[in-house]
N, C-alpha and C positions, 0 to 999 in steps of 0.2 A: 872883531874881525868883519871887514866889509864883505857884503854878499853881492855878487853879480846876478843879473837876471837869470843867467843859465844855472847858477847855484840854486836859486830859489825854485826854479822850474824842476830841476833834478830832485831836490828834497821833497817838493810837493808830490812828485810822481811816485814817491815811496810811501805816500799816505800821510805825511806830516802836514800840519796846518801852519801857514806862514805866521799867523799871529802867535803861535806857540814858540817857534824857534827864531823868529826875527823881530827886530825893533826898528822902526823907521825914525831917524833922527831929524827929519825935515829935509834932508838931502839924499841920504843913502840908507839902505837897509844894512843892518849889522846883526851878527849872531847874538842871540839873547844869552845872558849869563844867569845862572840860577845858583844861588849860594856860593858865588865866586867861581863857578865852573861853567864851561860851555854847556848849552842845553843838551848837546848830544853826548856829553861825557857820562859814562856809566861808572859810578863810584864803586860798585861791587867788583867790577872786573878791572877798573883802571884804564879802560879803553874807550875809544870812540865807537858809538853805536852805528855810525854811518861811514866808517873809514873808507870803504871803496868808492863812496859817493860824496865824500867830504867836499866842502867848498874849496875853490881853487886857492884862495889865500891860505888855507890850512896847510897845503902842501909846501908852502914857503916858510912856514913858521919854524923858528922863532923870529924870523925877519918879517917885519911889517912895514907898511907905508903909512907914515904920519901925514894925514891929509892937511893938517894945519901948517906944518913946517915944510911939506913937500919933500921929505927925506925918507930914505930907507933906513930903518933902525932895527937893532936887535932888542927884543922885548926882554928887559932885565928880570921880569917876573918869572920867566921860564927857567926851570932848573938846568936846562942845557945851554943857556945863553953863553956861558963862558967857554963852551967847547965848540962854538960855531966858527967854522973856517972861512977864509976869504973866498974859497971856491964855492962853498954853500951860499954865501952872501951873493955872489955873482949869479948863481942859478936862481936864487930867490928873486933877484931883480928882474930877470927875464920873465919868471912866472907872474910876478906882481905887475910888470909892465903890460902883459896881456890883459890882466884883470882891469887895470886902469884904462886901457884902450876900450875894452868892452863897456866900461862905465862912461866913456866919453870924457875922462878926466885928464887925458894927455893926448898929444898928437905924435909923440915919439914912435 
């Protein structure tokens, strides 16, 4: 999951350290995975530890933007992938479009 500067700032304001929850891939910061799960996933409760403050891209999930192909896609790894409606995909495109603009990856 790509992180916008505003996501990083918001999560750091909660007391989390960037190097713990994020990985820099040379171009973008992304959420760190730990044992196949998001850093913020609580295995005991099955919930996100920062849900009210989650990264913008998380609110669009399971729709993600593939930076390499420049396409909006449904993450087939998500158990809810097959239930994603066209309406949800449209909303996710709007959300992810804002994220991409903040990152300077699109002019749209």
